[in-house]
C-alpha positions as CSV (number, residue, x, y, z in Angstrom):
1,M,0.0,0.0,-0.1
2,T,1.6,3.2,-1.1
3,A,-0.6,5.7,1.0
4,G,1.1,4.6,4.3
5,P,4.3,6.4,3.9
6,R,2.7,9.5,2.1
7,L,0.2,9.7,5.1
8,L,3.2,9.3,7.5
9,S,5.1,12.0,5.8
10,L,2.2,14.5,5.8
11,V,1.5,13.7,9.8
12,I,5.1,14.4,10.4
13,M,5.0,17.7,8.4
14,L,2.0,18.8,10.3
15,A,3.5,17.9,13.7
16,L,6.5,20.0,12.8
17,A,4.7,23.1,11.4
18,P,3.7,24.5,14.8
19,A,7.3,24.1,16.2
20,A,8.8,25.8,13.0
21,A,6.3,28.8,13.4
22,S,6.9,29.4,17.1
23,A,10.6,29.4,16.4
24,Q,10.3,32.6,14.4
25,V,11.3,35.6,16.2
26,A,9.0,38.8,15.8
27,C,10.4,42.0,14.9
28,I,9.5,44.3,18.1
29,P,9.9,48.0,17.7
30,P,11.7,49.8,20.6
31,E,9.9,51.9,23.1
32,E,9.8,55.5,22.2
33,P,11.5,57.7,24.6
34,Y,9.1,60.0,26.6
35,P,8.7,63.1,24.8
36,Y,10.3,65.5,27.5
37,E,12.6,68.3,26.9
38,P,14.7,68.6,29.8
39,S,15.9,72.3,31.0
40,D,19.3,73.4,29.7
41,L,20.1,73.9,33.4
42,D,19.9,70.1,34.4
43,A,22.9,68.5,32.9
44,E,22.2,65.1,34.6
45,L,18.7,65.0,33.4
46,R,19.6,66.0,29.7
47,Q,22.2,63.1,29.8
48,I,19.4,60.6,30.8
49,V,17.0,61.8,28.3
50,N,19.8,62.0,25.6
51,E,20.7,58.4,26.5
52,Q,17.0,57.5,26.0
53,Y,16.9,58.8,22.5
54,E,20.4,57.1,21.6
55,D,18.7,53.8,22.8
56,Y,15.7,54.5,20.7
57,V,17.5,55.3,17.4
58,S,19.8,52.3,18.0
59,G,16.7,49.9,18.5
60,I,14.6,51.6,15.6
61,E,17.7,50.6,13.3
62,D,17.7,47.1,14.5
63,Y,13.8,46.9,14.1
64,I,13.9,48.3,10.5
65,S,16.6,45.6,9.5
66,C,14.5,42.9,11.3
67,L,11.5,44.0,9.1
68,E,13.7,44.1,6.0
69,T,14.9,40.7,6.7
70,E,11.2,39.5,7.2
71,R,10.1,41.2,3.9
72,V,13.0,39.3,2.0
73,D,12.0,36.2,3.7
74,A,8.3,36.7,2.7
75,M,9.0,37.5,-0.7
76,Q,11.0,34.4,-1.2
77,T,8.6,32.1,0.4
78,A,5.8,33.7,-1.6
79,D,7.9,33.2,-4.9
80,Q,8.6,29.5,-4.1
81,V,4.9,29.0,-3.2
82,V,3.7,30.5,-6.5
83,Q,6.2,28.6,-8.6
84,R,4.9,25.3,-6.8
85,W,1.4,26.3,-7.5
86,V,2.1,26.9,-11.2
87,R,4.1,23.8,-11.5
88,Y,1.3,21.6,-10.0
89,F,-1.6,23.5,-11.7
90,G,-0.3,25.1,-14.9
91,D,-2.6,27.4,-16.4
92,N,-5.2,26.7,-13.9
93,A,-2.8,28.4,-11.5
94,A,-4.7,31.8,-11.5
95,L,-6.5,34.0,-9.1
96,H,-10.3,34.4,-9.8
97,Y,-12.0,37.6,-8.6
98,E,-15.6,38.0,-8.6
99,I,-16.4,41.3,-10.2
100,Q,-19.3,43.2,-8.2
101,P,-21.8,44.9,-10.6
102,D,-21.9,48.8,-10.1
103,R,-24.7,49.8,-7.9
104,D,-26.7,52.9,-8.3
105,P,-26.6,55.3,-5.3
């Protein structure tokens, strides 16, 4: 019976899918610094606020880089899936949209 190994492969793939999905790390934006403009007379507070902004800028750079990596990965995955779809279904691999008739207001 040939269905046995195929069924087993499908079960294994489905069992591993949640583990692979949970292993992904989400891109998390940094917390914005509190919008507070310290007095020029308080050098210590200015230093603290300045460091908060430095941390934010560093964090936002990492966040944007993470988003770019996710975008590239998503595009590659989408391309692979579409190629597989076309390979499996040929000319039948097409999006079908239902056109809604114009409605009079």
